[in-house]
Structure formats: structure tokens, C-alpha cells
C-alpha positions in Angstrom: 44.1 50.1 3.6 42.6 52.0 0.7 40.5 55.0 1.5 37.8 55.9 -1.0 35.1 58.5 -1.1 31.9 56.7 -0.4 29.8 59.8 -1.1 28.7 58.9 -4.6 27.7 55.4 -3.6 25.8 56.6 -0.5 24.0 59.2 -2.7 23.0 56.6 -5.3 21.7 54.2 -2.6 19.6 56.9 -1.0 18.1 57.9 -4.4 17.4 54.2 -5.3 15.7 53.6 -1.9 13.7 56.9 -2.2 12.5 55.6 -5.6 11.3 52.4 -3.8 14.0 50.1 -5.2 15.7 47.3 -3.3 19.5 47.5 -3.5 21.7 44.4 -3.5 25.5 44.8 -3.4 27.7 41.8 -4.1 31.2 41.6 -2.6 33.8 39.1 -3.6 34.7 38.2 0.0 33.4 38.3 3.5 36.1 40.7 4.6 35.1 43.2 1.9 31.4 42.8 2.8 32.3 43.5 6.4 34.2 46.6 5.5 31.5 47.9 3.2 28.9 47.2 5.9 30.9 49.4 8.3 31.5 52.2 5.8 27.9 52.4 4.7 26.6 52.0 8.3 28.7 54.9 9.5 27.1 57.1 6.8 23.5 56.3 7.8 22.7 53.5 5.4 20.7 50.7 7.0 21.7 47.4 5.5 21.8 43.8 6.3 24.0 40.9 5.3 22.3 38.0 3.5 22.9 34.5 4.9 24.7 32.1 2.6 22.3 30.8 0.0 19.6 33.3 0.8 17.9 35.2 -2.0 17.9 38.9 -1.2 14.5 40.3 -0.2 12.6 43.0 -2.1 13.1 45.6 0.6 16.1 47.6 1.9 19.8 47.3 1.2 21.3 43.8 1.3 25.0 42.8 1.1 25.8 39.4 -0.4 29.1 37.6 -0.7 29.8 36.3 -4.2 32.3 33.7 -5.3 
């Protein structure tokens, strides 16, 4: 397992959301999306995972799995 400091990403997401921006994060696999969901959730970032084929909405933080 690789441990990384998520602080800079969390700070950037909070700033973007405070500025009214939607945030979409693409992960290259479902397992990475799941891990990132857990890491960000533990740091107070509310986010949702997009359903396959769904276009991310204009609000909030959305994780998408890319190919």
C-alpha cells in the first residue's frame, strides 16, 4: 500500500467547491476509485461515484472510473 499526503488535494477540492465549481475526479480502476472515495470521505469531502455511462452532474464532487 502506498501512503500519500492527501492534504493538498483536499485543500484544492475545498477551494474549488467554495468557488462554486463542480469537481470530477477520474480514476483508472474501480479499486482506485474506491480507495480515493475512502481517503477523501475520511477527510470530510462529500462525494459520490458516478454510475457507468453517467455524465457527472454540475454539483458536488464526483468520482468516475475511466478506461
